DRENTORKOL-3810 file (N, C-alpha, C; in nm, 4 decimals):
REM DRENTORKOL-3810
@n.u->15.9915; n.v->9.9071; n.w->9.1424; ca.u->15.8971; ca.v->9.9066; ca.w->9.2519; c.u->15.8469; c.v->10.0501; c.w->9.2742
@n.u->15.7185; n.v->10.0661; n.w->9.2871; ca.u->15.6578; ca.v->10.1969; ca.w->9.3104; c.u->15.6404; c.v->10.2210; c.w->9.4605
@n.u->15.6658; n.v->10.3421; n.w->9.5012; ca.u->15.6419; ca.v->10.3848; ca.w->9.6388; c.u->15.5172; c.v->10.4718; c.w->9.6363
@n.u->15.4204; n.v->10.4376; n.w->9.7197; ca.u->15.2933; ca.v->10.5092; ca.w->9.7225; c.u->15.2807; c.v->10.5874; c.w->9.8528
@n.u->15.2118; n.v->10.7002; n.w->9.8442; ca.u->15.1818; ca.v->10.7811; ca.w->9.9617; c.u->15.0307; c.v->10.8000; c.w->9.9663
@n.u->14.9757; n.v->10.8080; n.w->10.0862; ca.u->14.8319; ca.v->10.8271; ca.w->10.1041; c.u->14.8101; c.v->10.9542; c.w->10.1850
@n.u->14.7216; n.v->11.0400; n.w->10.1346; ca.u->14.6842; ca.v->11.1607; ca.w->10.2080; c.u->14.5323; c.v->11.1625; c.w->10.2245
@n.u->14.4856; n.v->11.2400; n.w->10.3187; ca.u->14.3420; ca.v->11.2546; ca.w->10.3397; c.u->14.2999; c.v->11.3949; c.w->10.2971
@n.u->14.1929; n.v->11.4019; n.w->10.2191; ca.u->14.1388; ca.v->11.5320; ca.w->10.1794; c.u->13.9891; c.v->11.5344; c.w->10.2084
@n.u->13.9363; n.v->11.6538; n.w->10.2278; ca.u->13.7938; ca.v->11.6750; ca.w->10.2492; c.u->13.7408; c.v->11.7577; c.w->10.1335
@n.u->13.6228; n.v->11.7240; n.w->10.0851; ca.u->13.5641; ca.v->11.7951; ca.w->9.9729; c.u->13.4135; c.v->11.8027; c.w->9.9925
@n.u->13.3507; n.v->11.9052; n.w->9.9310; ca.u->13.2057; ca.v->11.9169; ca.w->9.9424; c.u->13.1429; c.v->11.9624; c.w->9.8118
@n.u->13.0140; n.v->11.9357; n.w->9.7998; ca.u->12.9371; ca.v->11.9727; ca.w->9.6814; c.u->12.7937; c.v->12.0019; c.w->9.7238
@n.u->12.7265; n.v->12.0837; n.w->9.6464; ca.u->12.5847; ca.v->12.1069; ca.w->9.6742; c.u->12.4947; c.v->12.0135; c.w->9.5937
@n.u->12.5557; n.v->11.9233; n.w->9.5127; ca.u->12.4785; ca.v->11.8298; ca.w->9.4294; c.u->12.4624; c.v->11.6928; c.w->9.4937
@n.u->12.5760; n.v->11.6221; n.w->9.5145; ca.u->12.5726; ca.v->11.4865; ca.w->9.5699; c.u->12.7134; c.v->11.4439; c.w->9.6112
@n.u->12.7225; n.v->11.3236; n.w->9.6711; ca.u->12.8520; ca.v->11.2753; ca.w->9.7174; c.u->12.9461; c.v->11.2437; c.w->9.6017
@n.u->12.8912; n.v->11.1956; n.w->9.4906; ca.u->12.9761; ca.v->11.1652; ca.w->9.3747; c.u->13.0429; c.v->11.2919; c.w->9.3206
@n.u->12.9671; n.v->11.4008; n.w->9.3168; ca.u->13.0232; ca.v->11.5279; ca.w->9.2700; c.u->13.1296; c.v->11.5791; c.w->9.3666
@n.u->13.1063; n.v->11.5615; n.w->9.4954; ca.u->13.2062; ca.v->11.6016; ca.w->9.5952; c.u->13.3353; c.v->11.5223; c.w->9.5754
@n.u->13.3223; n.v->11.3928; n.w->9.5437; ca.u->13.4394; ca.v->11.3091; ca.w->9.5188; c.u->13.5134; c.v->11.3569; c.w->9.3944
@n.u->13.4399; n.v->11.3821; n.w->9.2868; ca.u->13.5026; ca.v->11.4303; ca.w->9.1628; c.u->13.5757; c.v->11.5630; c.w->9.1844
@n.u->13.5122; n.v->11.6542; n.w->9.2583; ca.u->13.5745; ca.v->11.7845; ca.w->9.2848; c.u->13.7021; c.v->11.7686; c.w->9.3670
@n.u->13.6987; n.v->11.6813; n.w->9.4653; ca.u->13.8167; ca.v->11.6592; ca.w->9.5493; c.u->13.9328; c.v->11.6035; c.w->9.4695
@n.u->13.9060; n.v->11.5052; n.w->9.3836; ca.u->14.0114; ca.v->11.4460; ca.w->9.3012; c.u->14.0635; c.v->11.5474; c.w->9.1995
@n.u->13.9727; n.v->11.6245; n.w->9.1386; ca.u->14.0152; ca.v->11.7250; ca.w->9.0407; c.u->14.1069; c.v->11.8290; c.w->9.1053
@n.u->14.0719; n.v->11.8741; n.w->9.2243; ca.u->14.1537; ca.v->11.9732; ca.w->9.2938; c.u->14.2882; c.v->11.9139; c.w->9.3352
@n.u->14.2866; n.v->11.7916; n.w->9.3880; ca.u->14.4110; ca.v->11.7272; ca.w->9.4296; c.u->14.5039; c.v->11.7050; c.w->9.3106
@n.u->14.4475; n.v->11.6733; n.w->9.1943; ca.u->14.5305; ca.v->11.6449; ca.w->9.0765; c.u->14.5988; c.v->11.7706; c.w->9.0217
@n.u->14.5578; n.v->11.8881; n.w->9.0670; ca.u->14.6253; ca.v->12.0118; ca.w->9.0261; c.u->14.7651; c.v->12.0214; c.w->9.0870
@n.u->14.7837; n.v->11.9615; n.w->9.2037; ca.u->14.9153; ca.v->11.9698; ca.w->9.2682; c.u->14.9821; c.v->11.8335; c.w->9.2878
@n.u->14.9067; n.v->11.7253; n.w->9.2752; ca.u->14.9632; ca.v->11.5909; ca.w->9.2902; c.u->14.9661; c.v->11.5211; c.w->9.1554
@n.u->15.0771; n.v->11.4606; n.w->9.1239; ca.u->15.0891; ca.v->11.3821; ca.w->9.0013; c.u->15.0906; c.v->11.2343; c.w->9.0383
@n.u->15.0430; n.v->11.1520; n.w->8.9502; ca.u->15.0466; ca.v->11.0078; ca.w->8.9720; c.u->14.9411; c.v->10.9549; c.w->9.0666
@n.u->14.8250; n.v->11.0216; n.w->9.0751; ca.u->14.7173; ca.v->10.9698; ca.w->9.1599; c.u->14.6721; c.v->10.8362; c.w->9.1029
@n.u->14.6679; n.v->10.7354; n.w->9.1882; ca.u->14.6313; ca.v->10.6008; ca.w->9.1444; c.u->14.4914; c.v->10.5605; c.w->9.1886
@n.u->14.4514; n.v->10.6047; n.w->9.3090; ca.u->14.3201; ca.v->10.5636; ca.w->9.3588; c.u->14.2742; c.v->10.6566; c.w->9.4697
@n.u->14.1453; n.v->10.6449; n.w->9.5003; ca.u->14.0878; ca.v->10.7192; ca.w->9.6118; c.u->13.9847; c.v->10.6302; c.w->9.6794
@n.u->13.9771; n.v->10.6403; n.w->9.8089; ca.u->13.8833; ca.v->10.5635; ca.w->9.8878; c.u->13.7985; c.v->10.6611; c.w->9.9673
@n.u->13.6664; n.v->10.6507; n.w->9.9555; ca.u->13.5764; ca.v->10.7360; ca.w->10.0327; c.u->13.5688; c.v->10.6774; c.w->10.1727
@n.u->13.6311; n.v->10.7472; n.w->10.2655; ca.u->13.6376; ca.v->10.6998; ca.w->10.4032; c.u->13.5098; c.v->10.7331; c.w->10.4792
@n.u->13.4517; n.v->10.8498; n.w->10.4492; ca.u->13.3355; ca.v->10.8946; ca.w->10.5253; c.u->13.2508; c.v->10.9865; c.w->10.4398
@n.u->13.1219; n.v->10.9874; n.w->10.4648; ca.u->13.0294; ca.v->11.0778; ca.w->10.3980; c.u->12.9461; c.v->11.1476; c.w->10.5046
@n.u->12.9147; n.v->11.2759; n.w->10.4802; ca.u->12.8280; ca.v->11.3487; ca.w->10.5715; c.u->12.7573; c.v->11.4596; c.w->10.4943
@n.u->12.6610; n.v->11.5211; n.w->10.5590; ca.u->12.5890; ca.v->11.6335; ca.w->10.4983; c.u->12.5769; c.v->11.7461; c.w->10.5999
@n.u->12.5574; n.v->11.8670; n.w->10.5479; ca.u->12.5187; ca.v->11.9784; ca.w->10.6327; c.u->12.3726; c.v->12.0092; c.w->10.6014
@n.u->12.3016; n.v->12.0615; n.w->10.7003; ca.u->12.1590; ca.v->12.0875; ca.w->10.6872; c.u->12.1339; c.v->12.2360; c.w->10.7099
@n.u->12.0521; n.v->12.2966; n.w->10.6235; ca.u->12.0227; ca.v->12.4398; ca.w->10.6372; c.u->11.9102; c.v->12.4626; c.w->10.7386
@n.u->11.8743; n.v->12.5874; n.w->10.7591; ca.u->11.7720; ca.v->12.6237; ca.w->10.8580; c.u->11.6341; c.v->12.5681; c.w->10.8245
@n.u->11.6099; n.v->12.5368; n.w->10.6981; ca.u->11.4806; ca.v->12.4811; ca.w->10.6559; c.u->11.4731; c.v->12.3301; c.w->10.6768
@n.u->11.5808; n.v->12.2701; n.w->10.7245; ca.u->11.5835; ca.v->12.1268; ca.w->10.7464; c.u->11.6156; c.v->12.0464; c.w->10.6218
@n.u->11.6662; n.v->12.1126; n.w->10.5177; ca.u->11.7022; ca.v->12.0453; ca.w->10.3937; c.u->11.8535; c.v->12.0275; c.w->10.3852
@n.u->11.8958; n.v->11.9247; n.w->10.3114; ca.u->12.0379; ca.v->11.9006; ca.w->10.2911; c.u->12.0963; c.v->12.0181; c.w->10.2136
@n.u->12.2019; n.v->12.0756; n.w->10.2664; ca.u->12.2668; ca.v->12.1922; ca.w->10.2070; c.u->12.3918; c.v->12.1529; c.w->10.1286
@n.u->12.4800; n.v->12.0751; n.w->10.1908; ca.u->12.6063; ca.v->12.0338; ca.w->10.1286; c.u->12.6316; c.v->11.8859; c.w->10.1556
@n.u->12.6916; n.v->11.8203; n.w->10.0570; ca.u->12.7366; ca.v->11.6822; ca.w->10.0695; c.u->12.8874; c.v->11.6852; c.w->10.0874
@n.u->12.9376; n.v->11.6137; n.w->10.1877; ca.u->13.0808; ca.v->11.6146; ca.w->10.2167; c.u->13.1368; c.v->11.4735; c.w->10.2135
@n.u->13.2601; n.v->11.4628; n.w->10.1639; ca.u->13.3300; ca.v->11.3339; ca.w->10.1653; c.u->13.4701; c.v->11.3540; c.w->10.2225
@n.u->13.5141; n.v->11.2510; n.w->10.2905; ca.u->13.6517; ca.v->11.2428; ca.w->10.3376; c.u->13.7171; c.v->11.1353; c.w->10.2519
@n.u->13.8211; n.v->11.1725; n.w->10.1782; ca.u->13.8854; ca.v->11.0812; ca.w->10.0822; c.u->14.0273; c.v->11.0472; c.w->10.1256
@n.u->14.0651; n.v->10.9231; n.w->10.1073; ca.u->14.2038; ca.v->10.8806; ca.w->10.1183; c.u->14.2540; c.v->10.8679; c.w->9.9751
@n.u->14.3503; n.v->10.9490; n.w->9.9372; ca.u->14.4022; ca.v->10.9528; ca.w->9.8002; c.u->14.5430; c.v->10.8954; c.w->9.7990
@n.u->14.5652; n.v->10.7975; n.w->9.7128; ca.u->14.7009; ca.v->10.7404; ca.w->9.7003; c.u->14.7636; c.v->10.7845; c.w->9.5689
@n.u->14.8943; n.v->10.8153; n.w->9.5772; ca.u->14.9670; ca.v->10.8594; ca.w->9.4590; c.u->15.1097; c.v->10.8080; c.w->9.4654
@n.u->15.1693; n.v->10.7955; n.w->9.3497; ca.u->15.3054; ca.v->10.7433; ca.w->9.3410; c.u->15.4058; c.v->10.8540; c.w->9.3729
@n.u->15.5016; n.v->10.8226; n.w->9.4599; ca.u->15.6084; ca.v->10.9164; ca.w->9.4934; c.u->15.7181; c.v->10.8982; c.w->9.3892
@n.u->15.7531; n.v->11.0076; n.w->9.3255; ca.u->15.8541; ca.v->11.0011; ca.w->9.2185; c.u->15.9945; c.v->11.0112; c.w->9.2747
END
């Protein structure tokens, strides 16, 4: 039987939400082993002074197996 743990991480990208998700998982996998899944809980953007989208942000729930 596997025991799973879920943590929440925040990540951002200047390209899109998919890139922010990839960056968050890549960074988390540097210190977490056994990542099984991630769920995008929330998406948001920051806007610069010109009124354009500056950064794409995601809030991820990441599940991994506890060894």
